[in-house]
C-alpha positions in Angstrom: 87.2 -98.3 150.4 85.8 -100.8 152.9 83.6 -103.7 151.4 81.1 -105.4 153.7 82.1 -108.9 154.4 85.7 -108.1 153.7 86.6 -109.1 157.3 85.5 -112.0 159.4 83.1 -111.1 162.2 84.3 -111.5 165.8 82.7 -114.3 167.8 82.3 -111.8 170.8 81.6 -108.2 171.0 84.6 -105.9 171.3 83.2 -103.0 173.4 84.0 -99.4 173.4 84.8 -99.6 177.1 83.2 -102.2 179.5 83.9 -103.1 183.2 87.0 -105.1 183.9 86.4 -107.2 187.0 89.1 -109.0 189.2 87.2 -111.0 191.8 87.9 -108.9 194.9 84.7 -106.9 194.1 82.4 -109.8 195.0 84.2 -110.3 198.3 83.2 -106.8 199.5 79.7 -107.2 198.0 79.2 -110.4 199.9 80.5 -108.7 203.1 77.7 -106.2 202.7 75.2 -109.0 202.2 76.4 -111.1 205.1 76.6 -108.2 207.5 73.2 -106.9 206.2 74.6 -103.4 205.5 72.8 -103.1 202.2 71.6 -99.5 202.3 73.5 -96.2 202.2 75.7 -96.8 205.2 78.4 -99.4 205.8 82.1 -100.1 205.9 82.5 -100.2 202.1 81.3 -96.7 201.8 83.7 -95.5 204.6 86.6 -97.3 203.0 85.8 -96.1 199.4 85.6 -92.5 200.5 88.9 -92.7 202.4 90.7 -94.6 199.5 89.6 -92.3 196.8 90.4 -89.1 198.8 93.9 -90.6 199.3 94.4 -91.6 195.8 93.2 -88.2 194.3 94.9 -86.1 197.0 92.0 -84.3 198.4 90.9 -84.2 202.1 87.3 -85.4 201.8 85.2 -87.5 199.4 81.5 -88.1 199.6 80.1 -91.3 197.9 77.0 -90.7 195.9 74.7 -92.5 193.6 76.2 -91.2 190.3 78.7 -88.8 188.9 75.7 -86.7 187.8 74.5 -86.6 191.4 78.0 -85.4 192.6 77.9 -82.6 189.8 74.5 -81.7 190.8 75.3 -81.1 194.4 78.6 -79.4 193.6 76.7 -77.0 191.3 74.1 -76.4 193.9 76.7 -75.8 196.5 78.5 -73.3 194.3 75.3 -71.5 193.5 74.4 -71.1 197.2 77.9 -69.9 198.0 77.6 -67.3 195.2 74.0 -66.2 195.5 72.6 -67.5 198.7 69.6 -69.9 199.2 66.8 -69.6 196.6 63.1 -70.2 196.9 62.1 -73.9 196.7 61.7 -74.9 193.1 63.8 -72.1 191.6 67.3 -73.6 192.1 70.4 -71.8 193.4 71.3 -70.5 190.0 68.0 -69.3 189.0 68.3 -67.0 186.0 72.1 -66.9 186.2 74.5 -67.4 183.3 77.1 -70.2 183.8 80.1 -70.9 181.6 80.2 -74.6 180.5 82.2 -77.0 178.5 80.8 -77.5 175.0 82.3 -80.7 173.9 81.1 -83.1 176.6 78.3 -85.5 177.7 75.1 -83.6 178.6 75.4 -84.9 182.2 78.1 -82.2 182.7 75.6 -79.4 181.8 72.2 -80.6 182.8 72.7 -80.0 186.5 73.2 -76.3 185.8 69.7 -76.3 184.4 68.4 -78.4 187.4 69.5 -75.4 189.4 67.9 -72.9 187.2 71.1 -71.7 185.5 71.5 -70.7 181.8 74.5 -72.6 180.3 76.9 -70.5 178.1 78.9 -72.9 176.0 82.6 -72.3 175.6 84.3 -73.6 172.4 87.0 -76.3 172.3 90.7 -75.9 171.4 92.6 -78.4 169.2 95.6 -79.1 171.6 93.6 -81.3 174.1 90.0 -81.2 172.7 89.0 -79.4 175.8 87.7 -75.9 176.8 89.6 -73.1 175.1 90.9 -70.6 177.7 90.9 -67.7 175.1 87.2 -68.4 174.4 86.5 -68.5 178.1 88.1 -65.2 178.6 86.0 -63.7 175.8 82.8 -65.2 177.3 83.6 -63.5 180.6 84.0 -60.2 178.9 80.7 -60.7 176.9 78.9 -62.0 180.0 80.4 -60.3 183.1 77.6 -61.6 185.3 79.2 -65.2 185.0 80.5 -66.3 188.3 80.7 -70.0 187.8 82.5 -72.3 185.4 81.7 -76.0 184.9 84.5 -77.7 183.0 85.1 -81.4 182.0 88.2 -83.3 181.0 87.3 -85.1 177.7 88.0 -88.8 177.4 90.4 -88.8 180.3 92.6 -86.1 178.8 93.2 -83.1 181.2 92.3 -79.7 179.7 94.3 -76.5 180.1 93.1 -76.4 183.6 96.0 -74.1 184.8 95.1 -71.5 182.1 91.4 -71.8 182.9 92.0 -71.3 186.6 94.0 -68.1 185.8 91.2 -66.7 183.7 88.7 -67.6 186.5 90.8 -66.0 189.2 91.1 -62.8 187.1 87.3 -62.6 186.8 86.4 -63.9 190.2 84.8 -67.1 189.0 84.4 -70.4 190.9 85.1 -73.7 189.2 83.2 -77.0 189.3 85.5 -79.6 187.8 83.9 -82.6 186.1 86.6 -85.3 186.3 84.1 -88.0 185.5 86.2 -89.4 182.7 89.7 -88.6 184.0 90.2 -90.4 187.3 93.9 -91.1 187.6 95.0 -88.5 185.0 97.4 -85.7 186.0 98.1 -82.1 185.1 101.6 -81.0 186.1 101.8 -83.9 188.4 98.6 -83.3 190.2 95.5 -85.4 189.9 92.4 -84.1 188.1 89.6 -83.7 190.6 91.6 -81.4 192.8 91.6 -78.3 190.6 88.0 -77.2 191.1 86.5 -75.4 194.0 84.2 -78.3 193.9 84.9 -81.6 191.9 83.2 -84.8 190.9 84.2 -88.2 189.5 82.2 -91.1 188.2 82.1 -94.9 188.6 79.7 -95.5 185.8 79.8 -98.9 184.1 82.1 -97.8 181.3 84.6 -95.8 183.4 88.2 -96.7 184.1 87.1 -98.2 187.4 83.5 -98.8 188.1 80.8 -99.8 190.6 78.2 -100.3 187.8 77.0 -96.9 189.0 78.2 -94.3 191.5 80.1 -91.1 191.8 81.9 -89.0 194.2 82.1 -85.3 195.4 85.6 -84.2 196.2 86.7 -81.3 198.4 89.2 -80.0 200.9 86.4 -78.4 203.0 84.8 -80.3 205.8 81.9 -77.9 205.7 81.2 -78.6 202.1 81.6 -82.3 202.5 79.1 -82.3 205.4 76.7 -80.2 203.5 76.7 -82.5 200.4 76.5 -85.6 202.7 73.3 -84.0 204.4 71.7 -83.1 201.1 72.3 -86.5 199.6 70.3 -88.1 202.4 67.2 -86.0 202.0 68.6 -83.1 204.1 67.6 -84.7 207.3 68.3 -82.6 210.4 69.9 -83.8 213.6 66.6 -84.6 215.3 65.1 -87.9 216.9 62.4 -87.7 214.1 62.4 -86.8 210.4 63.0 -83.1 210.5 63.6 -81.2 207.1 64.5 -77.5 206.8 65.7 -77.5 203.3 65.4 -79.4 200.1 67.2 -82.7 199.9 67.9 -85.6 197.5 68.2 -89.4 197.6 71.7 -89.3 196.2 73.8 -91.5 198.6 75.8 -94.5 197.2 74.7 -97.9 198.5 77.1 -100.0 200.5 76.7 -102.8 197.8 77.8 -100.5 195.0 80.6 -99.2 197.2 81.8 -102.8 197.6 82.3 -103.0 193.8 84.2 -99.7 193.8 86.3 -100.8 196.8 87.4 -103.9 194.9 88.2 -101.9 191.8 90.4 -99.2 193.3 93.6 -101.3 193.7 93.5 -101.8 189.9 93.2 -98.3 188.8 96.9 -97.9 187.7 96.8 -101.3 186.0 93.7 -100.2 183.9 95.4 -97.0 183.0 98.5 -98.8 181.8 96.4 -101.1 179.7 94.5 -98.3 178.2 97.7 -96.4 177.4 99.0 -99.5 175.6 95.8 -99.6 173.4 96.3 -95.9 172.5 99.9 -96.5 171.6 99.1 -99.5 169.4 96.5 -97.5 167.5 98.9 -94.6 167.1 101.6 -96.9 165.7 99.2 -99.0 163.5 97.6 -95.9 162.0 100.7 -93.7 161.5 100.7 -94.0 157.7 97.1 -93.0 157.4 95.8 -89.3 157.1 94.6 -89.4 160.7 95.9 -88.4 164.1 95.0 -89.6 167.6 93.2 -87.5 170.4 96.0 -85.2 171.5 97.4 -84.2 174.8 100.2 -81.9 176.1 103.1 -84.3 176.9 104.9 -81.6 178.7 102.1 -81.0 181.3 99.7 -83.9 181.4 99.4 -87.6 181.6 95.9 -88.8 180.5 94.3 -91.9 181.9 93.7 -92.9 178.1 90.1 -93.9 179.0 89.1 -93.7 175.3 91.3 -93.8 172.2 90.0 -91.5 169.4 91.1 -90.4 166.0 90.4 -87.3 163.8 90.7 -87.5 160.0 92.7 -84.9 158.1 90.3 -82.5 156.4 91.6 -83.1 152.8 91.0 -86.8 153.2 87.3 -86.6 154.5 84.8 -88.1 152.1 81.4 -86.5 151.9 79.3 -87.0 155.0 76.1 -85.5 156.1 74.5 -86.0 159.6 71.1 -85.0 160.9 69.8 -85.3 164.3 69.4 -89.0 164.1 70.4 -90.2 160.6 73.5 -89.9 158.4 74.7 -90.3 154.8 78.2 -90.6 153.4 79.7 -91.2 150.0 82.7 -93.6 150.0 85.6 -92.5 148.0 89.1 -93.9 147.2 91.8 -92.5 149.5 89.2 -90.9 151.8 86.9 -91.8 154.6 84.7 -90.3 157.3 83.7 -91.2 160.9 80.5 -92.9 160.0 82.1 -95.1 157.3 84.7 -96.2 159.8 82.1 -96.8 162.6 79.9 -98.8 160.2 82.9 -100.9 159.1 83.9 -101.6 162.7 80.3 -102.4 163.6 80.2 -105.0 160.8 82.7 -107.2 162.6 81.0 -106.9 165.9 83.2 -104.1 167.4 81.8 -101.0 169.1 83.0 -97.4 168.3 81.2 -94.1 168.8 81.1 -90.7 167.3 82.8 -87.9 169.3 80.5 -86.2 171.7 78.2 -83.9 169.7 78.9 -80.5 171.1 76.3 -79.1 173.4 75.6 -76.0 171.3 74.5 -78.3 168.5 72.1 -80.2 170.7 68.4 -79.4 170.0 67.7 -78.8 173.8 70.6 -76.1 173.9 70.6 -74.6 170.4 69.2 -71.3 171.7 71.9 -71.0 174.4 74.9 -68.6 173.9 77.9 -70.2 172.4 81.3 -68.4 172.5 84.3 -69.0 170.4 87.7 -67.2 170.7 86.4 -64.8 168.2 83.3 -64.0 170.3 79.7 -64.9 169.8 79.9 -68.2 167.8 76.2 -68.7 166.6 76.4 -66.7 163.3 79.9 -68.3 162.5 78.6 -71.8 163.2 75.9 -71.3 160.5 78.5 -70.0 158.1 80.8 -73.0 158.7 78.0 -75.4 157.8 77.9 -73.8 154.4 81.7 -74.1 154.1 82.9 -70.7 155.3 83.9 -69.1 158.6 87.6 -70.0 158.8 89.9 -68.2 161.2 93.2 -66.5 160.2 94.9 -69.8 161.0 92.8 -71.6 158.5 90.9 -73.5 161.1 87.2 -73.4 161.6 86.0 -70.9 164.1 83.7 -73.5 165.6 86.4 -76.0 166.8 84.0 -78.4 168.5 81.8 -78.8 165.4 84.9 -79.5 163.3 86.2 -82.2 165.8 82.8 -83.7 165.9 82.6 -83.7 162.1 86.0 -85.5 161.6 86.5 -87.5 164.8 85.4 -90.8 166.3 86.0 -92.9 169.4 87.7 -96.3 168.7 87.1 -99.6 170.6 89.1 -99.1 173.8 88.2 -102.0 176.0 91.2 -103.2 178.0 90.2 -106.8 177.4 90.6 -106.5 173.7 93.5 -108.6 172.4 96.4 -107.5 170.4 95.1 -109.7 167.5 91.6 -108.1 167.7 93.0 -104.6 167.8 95.2 -105.4 164.7 92.0 -106.5 162.8 90.3 -103.1 163.8 93.4 -101.2 162.6 93.3 -103.2 159.3 89.7 -102.2 158.8 90.4 -98.5 159.3 93.1 -98.9 156.7 90.7 -100.6 154.3 88.4 -97.6 154.6 91.1 -95.3 153.0 92.0 -97.8 150.2 
């Protein structure tokens, strides 16, 4: 087992994922400054929209202040397409059930609530750690009023989006695709961000390319692009004065942020290659331990490897208990747990992170429906906590909870050296001694 002080502390922090800058970014920021285009119009915005649309393979991209803003307007647009305009303050999905990824950051789900919808969380599958198409099909049988799906690609790994699309087409359900973490990843040779009826990406500070902030709405529809562009600038009408006929938002990307993104875009493939190398080094270095890396389907997808993660074999988990903000574990020879490994990594000034806590486990969403491939998952979740509720295959019926219990995100910064990563690997090995 790991002993505090066993390894020398790094002189610098090894981050989970931090921006990697190249110098061209400041050229475009300076251009915005020198031309005085500092607001939400300018050449940087125009170029970024064109470059991302070309890279992803969609016809139109609208640059916005955050990935969450892009998701919000995509969900609002989907709601109005499905149900028509609502009264001001109610939202386009007021009182409607919406199927949502369960294992994701809450930014995927919150915009559904902004628009008055009721998230119905769909359990995860083990093959890619993304939404389970079988559970989705079950949810659409249990909640036949669902007409919208919001689905994320976890940690840059494409989910089973083809199977999910087939299920949605069978039930007449629209898709909002959250590709915030998966820019540059492909499914059957096609870029994520092009599978949804409406899609969104993010340029947040820890993403594979960044503007420090920012996001983008992606579409093949000029009408949808124009509607989102209008909403994002306070829904101003084409009039010589400020004329407003519908609710708008201050969501447009600034020309300064766009300058940073513009300088990052040429390095996307380089960043992906660096992240893949980190993943492969972890996989090789940890191959003799009772752990496995976050999985992907090598026959159908190529992740962008944004974050490298591992999951511990069940029989090699030491005792671990986690509350809403505190945790305890009991170190044991030959065994470990996520929080022991994360504490060990932290002790040498490296940053890891627990796997996303599933949405159905979050206090704010604990009363929302949660659907597994067996059906309604709430009763089964409670049984799993006490050690029961295994399916016929021997796996827990609540897959997301199981991955959260046994998994963690490893330091994945592409500025981490080979020597630094080797020390992190040695620390993980020490946790199992």
